[in-house]
N, C-alpha and C positions, 0 to 999 in steps of 0.2 A: 609468567603470564603477561608481562608488560608489553611484549611484542605480539601477543595473540589477541585477535578480535574476540569480543564476547559473543556467545552463541546468538543472541538476538541480532547482532550486526551481520553475522554470517547468514542467518535465515533471511534477513532483509535483503541482502544483496542477491541471494538466489531468487527470491520472490520478485524483486524488481526486474532482474534480468529476464526471467520467464515472462513477465508481463509485457515488457517492452518488445520482446521477440514476438509474442502473440499479437500485440497491438500493430506491429509492423505488418504482419501477415493479414490481419483484419483490414487494415487500410488498403493493402494491395489488392485484396479480393472483393471488397465491398464498395460499390458506388457511394460517394459521400461528399460532404462539403467541409471545407475549412476556410479560414480567412482568405487564403490566396489560391484556393483550388475548388473547382466544381466539375464533376464528370460531365463531358459533353452530352447534352440532350437529356440528362437525368439529374435533377437536383435531389440527390440522396439526402439522408439524414446527416446532421452534424456529427463529426467524428468524435467518438468517446473511447474510453479505455475499457479493458477487460473487467474491471470492477463493476461496471454497469451491466454486464452480462450476469455476473454472479449475484448482485444484490437486487436485480430487477428482471431483466429480460428472460432469464432461464425459466421463470415462473409464469410470466404473462402469457395469455392465450388470445385467440381471436374473439372470444366471448368475454363480456364484462365480468370482472371479479372485484369484490370489495378490496379497497386498499389495505384494510386491516388484515385481510387474508394474505395479501402479498407480504406484509411485514411479518406475519406469523411464519410463513414458509421461509422467508429469507433470513429471519432472525436478526435483522438489522434494517435500518432505514435506507432510502435511496433519495436521490435528488428528483422528486416527483415533477416539479414544475420544469426543471431542466430537461428531463426526458420527454416531456410534452413539447416544450419549445424546440427541442432538437429534432423532433419528428418521429420519435420511436413509439409513442403511446398516445392514446386519447384518454383524457380524464373527464368524467361525466358525473353529474349528480344522480345518485340512485333514486332520490325522492322527487326529482324534477325541481329542486330548489332553484329559484330564478336568480338568486344572488350571484354577483360576479365571481366571488371566491367562496364556494361552498366549504363547509367544515370538512376536514379530512375524514371524519367518521362517516360522512355522507357520500364519499367519492367512490366511484368504481374506475377500474383501469383496464384497458385492452390494447393490444398491439395494432399499430397502423400497418398498412401494406408494406411500407419501407421497414418498419420494425420487424415484420415477419421475414423479410428478406435478410435482414441483419441476423436474426436468430439462426437462419439456415447456414450463414457463414460462421457464426460464433460456435455453434454446437460442436463441431469436430475439432476446433482449434486446440483446446487443452491436450487432447490425445495426440494431435499432430505434432505439437511442439515437444511433448514428452518423448515421442518417438525420435525426434531430432536429437534430443539430449541423450537418449540411449545410444544412438549412432555416434555422437560426438564424444561422449564421456565413457561409454561402455555400459552394456546392459547390467552387468554385475554391480557397477558403481551406483547406478540409479536404483537398482533393487535394494541395495544396502541403505541408501538414503530413504527410500520409501518405508522400509521396515523400521528404521530408527525414528522417523517422524511419527509413524503410527503408534509406536510404543509410548510416546508422550501424548499424542493427540487423543488416544483412546481413554486417557485418564483425566480429561478436562472436567472441571467442576461444574460446568454448565453447558447447555447446548450452544455452541458457537457457530457463527455464520460461515459461509464458504469463502469469504474474503475479509480483508480488513475493513472495518466500518469507515465511512467518510469521516474525516476528522471533525470533531465538534468544536464548540467555543473553547478557546485556549489551546487548540490543536490536540485535544485529548482523544484517544481512541475510545476508551470506555473505562470509567473508574471502577465499575463493577458489572458482572454479568447481569443481563436483564431477562434471561430465560431460565426456567427451573433447573435445579440440580438433577443429575441423573446418576445412576450407579456406575462407578468406573468399570470399564470393560478391558482392563489390561490383560494381555495374553490372547485376546480374540484375534482372529485372522484379519489381515488387511482387507478392508471392504471395497477396495478398488476406487477410492476417492481420487479425484484428479490431483496431480502433484502440487499445483498452486493452492489447492484447498488445504492439503496437509501442512504446507509451509505457513499459510495464513493462520490456521488454527493454533499451531504451536507458538508462532510469533505473537498472536493476540493474547495468548495465555500469559506470556511474559509481560506484555504491556499492561494488562489488567492488574497484575500483582504490583508492578512498579508504580502505576498511577494511583493505586489505593493509598500509597504512602508518600507520594511526591506532589508538591504544589505546582510543579512544572511537568509538562507532558513528556513522554519518552521521545516523541518526534522532535521536540525542541532540544531536549538534552542531547540526544544521540547525534543530531545533525548540525546544530548551530552552537549551543553552549559548549560542546566538546571542542570546537576548533577556535574559539575566541581566546584572546590572551589579555593580560593586563596592559600591555603596551599598545595593543591595537592591531587589527587586521583590516586591510582595505575592503570596504563593503563590496566593491566590484569583484573581489576574489572569492567571496563566500560561496557563490553557486559552484564554482569549479572545485573548491576544497571539500564541499559537503556532498556534491552530486545531486542537489535539489535545485529547483528553479528559483529565479530571482523573485518571483511572486510569493512563493512560500517563505523565502528568506525574509521578505518584507513583513509578512504576517508574524513570523517568529520574533523578529527584532522589535516589532511593536509591542508584543507581549513582554519581552525581556526588559525593554526600556521602561515600560509602565510599572513593572515590578521592581525597578531600580537594581536589576541584575546586569544590565549592560547600558552603555551610552554610545551615541553616535555623534561624531563631530569632525572638525577639520583635523588633518594629520598634524600632530605636534611637531613632526620633523619638517613641516613646510611643504609637503607634497600637495598635489592638486586634488587628490581623491579623498573622499570622506573615509574615516576609519571607524570600526566598531571595537569597543574594548570592554572588558569585564570591569564592573565595579567591585569593591571589596565583598559585597554580598554575593555578587555573581561568581567571584572566585571560590567562595565557600560552597555555592551550589554546584560548581564544576567539580570540586573535590568530592562532594557527596555522590555525584553521578559516577565519577571514576571509581570510588569505593564500591558502589553497586556493581559496576561492570566487571571489576576484578573478582568479585565474590559470587557472581551469578552462576558459575559452574558448580561451585560448592553448594550453594543453596538448592540448585536443581538436583544435585546428587542426593541431598538429604530427602528430597521429595520423591524423586523417581528412581533413585538407585544410581550408584556411581557407574556401573557397567552400561546402563542405558544412555547416560549422558556422554560417556566416553565414546560410545558407538555413534551417537549423533555427531559429535565433534569430528570424529574420524571420517565420517561420511561427508561432512561439509567442507573441511579444510582443503581437500584437493580441488574444490570447485571455486570457493569464494575467498575473498581477502583483498585488502587494499593493494594497489599496484597492478601488476600484470596478471589479473585474475583470468582464469580460463573462461569465466562467464562472459567476458568481453567479446569473445570470438563470435558469439551469436547475435551481436547487437548492431551489426552494420545494416542500415536500412536499404530498402529498394530505392532506386534513383528518384522515383516519384513520391516517396514518403516525405512528410513534413520534416522528419528528423534529419533527412539528407541535407537540409539547408542550415543545420545547426552545428555547433562545435561538438565533436564526439566526446562523450563523457570520459573524464580522467579517473573517476572513481564512482562507486555506486552508493546510494544512501545507506546509512546505518539504521534507518527506520523509514519505511515508505511514507511519503507525504501525499496521501489520498485526499484530494480536495473536491469541493463541489464543482470545480472547473472541468468536469468530465471524468474524474476519477483516475487520472494518470498517476503512476506510482512515484514520480519525482516532482509532483506538483505543477507540471507543465500546463 
């Protein structure tokens, strides 16, 4: 098991790769704005990631609906003020409350014209990218992956959202489900959920169970705590080693240093770059995460059955994994995409960093 990635890391890499490929296509098809790009003659909405489709725009209509209804349908929150500022939605007071910032319970939400255009682009993308994966990896391979994911997703203990939630304070996904339990439906037919929905629900199930018992989030443990050492790692190298953005690294390191699990300072060897190192408490936390990662297949087998877990691993391993993962083949951006101006990823995150910064899966 030492050289095998834990199932949550495999799921994460597949979900992140699918999301980036979808985001690249959305950016290519949709007039939009970024810091250094604006479509000629059309100031489109600010560019955001696929998460904002799944946690917001797939439910919003041209007519006002209560924000509480949006949250009920999405089963998770969204960045409401961000989606308003970025040009996708209007937020209005249902009661005509004149206050500058009405209470959330008093808000309604509806799509702007640009938001409606974005919906038309987003709607077919999950199916389009899944079709690409069938061509790239084989229809049988993706069929086996869907069946293996559904076998676990159908037995969720709560109604889970269609995407990973935006990470909360402490970079937690969700310490516990917030929607009612339902009867497991193991054995039911695959309902045709989009592949990223299946990936997200199974991965979120792992995160919920981990974070119910851990004082440190799975996002931090899997991406940052995992790669630190007692002697130190250059801070500038952490994004490349983890696959997540420098902004999310900064957030994670702030949490780790505040908890006395890591320290940042000058290189003891005299180098010019700052290094991040584990404290003794951090080393213990890293060992605890490593123990969990090594035992997660066994724990899953006890819950779902050894055959179901083995089928999921067998479906995931040909696709994901650190190094020359086949998933990397679909990540080359269009020349006009913002990612075309960045360093190609060397690895994919072991857990998505979905932040308020637009929901990008690597915290960009």
